[in-house]
C-alpha positions, 0 to 999 in steps of 0.5 A: 539513492537508497540507503543501506536499509533500502529506503530513500527511494525518491528525492525530497524534491519529488516528495515536494512536488507530490505535496504541492500537487495534493495541496492544489487538489485540496484547495480546489476541493475546499479542504484545509486538512486531509487525513490519509490512512491508506498505507499506499498514500502514506508511503507516497506522501512521505516514504513511510514504509512499515508493516503497521497498518493493522493499528490506526495511523495516518499522515496529515496534510495541511495547506499551511504546513511545509511537510506532512505529519506522520501519526502512528503507534509509538513503537512504529515512530522509529520506522517513520524516522528511518523511512520518511526524512520528516523532521522530529516535530512532524513524527507524532506517536500515540500512546501504546496503552491505546492499542486495542483499547475498548474505551479510549482510541488512538484518534482521541490523541489525533483529535487533540493533536489537530486542536493543538495546531489550531485546526479545530475548525478546519475543513477536513477531508477523510478517506471514507473508502480506505480499508483501514479508516474504520468506522470507529476511527471516523467516529472518534475523530468526529467526536473529538473535533465537534467544530470541524467540518468533515467530508469524504475527500473522494480518493484525492491522493489516489488520483494525484498518484495516477500520473507517474513520475520518471522515477516511479516508471523506472521502478514499475519497469523493474517490477515488470521484469521481476513479474516476467521472471516469476511467471516464467519460473512458475510455468517451467515448474508446472507439470501434471502431478506437481503439487500446486503449493510447489509452484507457488513456492517457486513464485515466491522465491522468484518474486523475492530474489528479483532480477539482476540489479533489482531485488523484489519485495512482497506483493499486495496480492498473493498468487492466484491459481485456480485449477480445473473448474476453479478457473470459472471464478477469478479469485481462488488461490491454491492447495497442496493437490497435484496439478491435473493431467488435463485441464486449465490453470490460471496464474495471476501474480505481480512483481514488486519493486520498492512497493511498485507493482506490475501484474500479469495473468497467464492461462496454462493448459495441460494435456491435449487442448480441446477443439475450438 
């Protein structure tokens, strides 16, 4: 049951099952500890939901710990308290003075935290392909834990997320309904001469409003809408130019419900279609 803030989407029992599955994978991979900086993995493991991934942050999972540990910026610790249900001892903020500090780094304090827990010689799996686990994050962590053994965990948590629970499937189906609604609204808006950004505004409105009983969230991808010759390449967005009297447009969008996405792509032709 969600709270008034929209948090608490899943039960603690479900989070416990997720953690147990991740620990089984850790044992098989030979890790004592994993450092998860992928925002989706952090959310899946704990429920953490804050727009804070632009600074170093992570969730730690240790084989001998009953609950994960959230580590992040001091001003975001309240977000962890609101969204995760973790005990206060498992919410560990780093000093604000370390944000964009050219000499010191937040992961200096993360290394200190790991040492203080007696894990300085642990076998640590890190997310080498996570977008926000930067080269500097890794370098500072390795420097601060010279006796630890580091290895890429090869998307260990991402693979654990692959098979969805029944509660997750409910949200994905709701996201699909939101996506269908947004796509239909967009196609209704698309007429020759209509500015492209007006179509996009319709999409954003529909995505956010959602459908009865299921409000929408922001998407991890903006709407893609290549027009004309732009349809020969996949990842163009939009402009304020009018839609053409003749030619193709491609729409690729997503519907989102509590961070769960369902995507859809459609091709729209203006004017008389060419002969096959």
